[in-house]
PLY file of the C-alpha trace (Angstrom):
ply
format ascii 1.0
element vertex 122
property float x
property float y
property float z
element edge 121
property int vertex1
property int vertex2
end_header
-35.94 -4.71 10.33
-34.17 -3.13 7.35
-34.94 -6.20 5.25
-38.65 -5.37 5.63
-38.30 -1.89 4.09
-39.32 -1.86 0.43
-39.17 1.88 -0.17
-39.47 5.02 1.92
-39.00 8.77 1.93
-38.05 11.20 4.67
-37.18 14.82 5.37
-34.46 16.09 7.72
-32.17 13.42 9.21
-31.99 9.95 7.64
-33.72 7.16 9.59
-31.50 4.96 11.76
-31.33 2.30 9.03
-30.20 4.80 6.38
-32.70 3.56 3.78
-34.92 5.92 1.82
-35.19 8.89 -0.46
-34.41 12.22 1.12
-36.93 14.97 0.31
-36.81 18.67 0.91
-39.55 20.08 3.13
-43.07 20.92 1.92
-43.17 18.51 -1.01
-46.52 17.86 -2.74
-48.34 14.61 -2.04
-47.48 13.28 -5.53
-43.75 13.45 -4.73
-44.29 11.78 -1.35
-46.33 8.98 -2.95
-43.72 8.35 -5.65
-40.63 8.57 -3.46
-42.14 6.59 -0.58
-43.30 3.77 -2.88
-46.98 4.50 -2.26
-48.00 5.20 -5.86
-50.05 2.05 -6.40
-53.59 0.94 -5.62
-54.95 -1.91 -3.53
-57.11 -4.04 -5.80
-59.70 -6.66 -4.83
-60.52 -10.07 -6.29
-62.80 -12.90 -5.18
-61.32 -15.93 -3.44
-61.52 -18.81 -5.91
-60.31 -22.35 -5.22
-60.16 -25.85 -6.69
-61.57 -28.85 -4.81
-61.35 -32.61 -5.23
-64.18 -34.79 -4.01
-63.36 -38.42 -4.66
-62.57 -38.75 -8.35
-64.34 -35.52 -9.18
-62.53 -32.21 -9.49
-64.26 -28.87 -9.26
-62.44 -25.70 -10.22
-63.28 -22.06 -9.95
-65.36 -22.34 -6.79
-65.85 -18.87 -5.35
-65.85 -18.22 -1.60
-68.05 -15.14 -1.33
-67.34 -14.39 2.35
-63.72 -13.43 1.62
-61.73 -11.42 -0.91
-58.07 -11.18 -1.86
-56.30 -7.81 -1.75
-53.40 -7.34 -4.15
-51.12 -4.60 -5.48
-52.00 -2.95 -8.79
-48.36 -2.57 -9.83
-46.99 -6.06 -9.12
-50.18 -8.10 -8.64
-48.57 -9.44 -5.46
-51.15 -10.63 -2.93
-51.37 -8.61 0.27
-54.02 -10.39 2.32
-57.26 -12.35 2.38
-59.94 -10.37 4.21
-63.66 -10.42 4.91
-65.87 -9.40 2.00
-67.05 -6.52 4.24
-63.50 -5.14 4.66
-63.21 -1.51 3.55
-59.96 -0.85 1.67
-58.03 2.35 2.37
-55.61 3.22 -0.43
-51.93 4.08 0.27
-52.43 7.60 -1.08
-55.46 8.13 1.19
-53.27 7.24 4.18
-50.66 9.78 3.06
-53.30 12.47 2.55
-54.85 11.80 5.97
-51.53 12.16 7.81
-50.52 15.18 5.74
-53.80 16.92 6.60
-53.53 15.92 10.26
-49.98 17.21 10.63
-50.70 20.47 8.78
-53.68 21.27 11.04
-51.45 20.83 14.09
-48.65 22.92 12.57
-46.36 19.96 11.92
-45.03 18.41 8.74
-44.90 14.87 7.43
-41.36 13.52 7.99
-41.42 9.83 7.05
-43.52 7.55 4.86
-42.92 4.20 3.27
-43.84 0.66 2.40
-42.82 -2.41 4.41
-43.30 -6.14 3.86
-44.04 -5.81 0.16
-46.93 -3.42 0.75
-48.57 -5.29 3.61
-47.58 -2.48 5.96
-47.82 1.23 5.13
-45.72 3.56 7.24
-47.03 7.12 7.41
0 1
1 2
2 3
3 4
4 5
5 6
6 7
7 8
8 9
9 10
10 11
11 12
12 13
13 14
14 15
15 16
16 17
17 18
18 19
19 20
20 21
21 22
22 23
23 24
24 25
25 26
26 27
27 28
28 29
29 30
30 31
31 32
32 33
33 34
34 35
35 36
36 37
37 38
38 39
39 40
40 41
41 42
42 43
43 44
44 45
45 46
46 47
47 48
48 49
49 50
50 51
51 52
52 53
53 54
54 55
55 56
56 57
57 58
58 59
59 60
60 61
61 62
62 63
63 64
64 65
65 66
66 67
67 68
68 69
69 70
70 71
71 72
72 73
73 74
74 75
75 76
76 77
77 78
78 79
79 80
80 81
81 82
82 83
83 84
84 85
85 86
86 87
87 88
88 89
89 90
90 91
91 92
92 93
93 94
94 95
95 96
96 97
97 98
98 99
99 100
100 101
101 102
102 103
103 104
104 105
105 106
106 107
107 108
108 109
109 110
110 111
111 112
112 113
113 114
114 115
115 116
116 117
117 118
118 119
119 120
120 121
């Protein structure tokens, strides 16, 4: 599984795989986002393809029922999803879990990016 870890951050003891940036407790969300590799946005683009029908070639045909999600920092594709899919940004995920843990009296301990950004680990 360690080959799937792109970047991560943690507090307290290192994860079993030993990968990541160690943070002191009670760090602001900006530090978590930067150190956990979650300081990028998920962008959207239409699905466009090229088709050949006999001797005729058509290019730039848009498929409006789907969209491509990609990373703002690397432009690497993440997924093709329904045009109705609602994107949740990496930072929003961090903020949600931070708020959830603080309400319960806990603290965020691990966050990161796996599979090139296809999986976000809060």
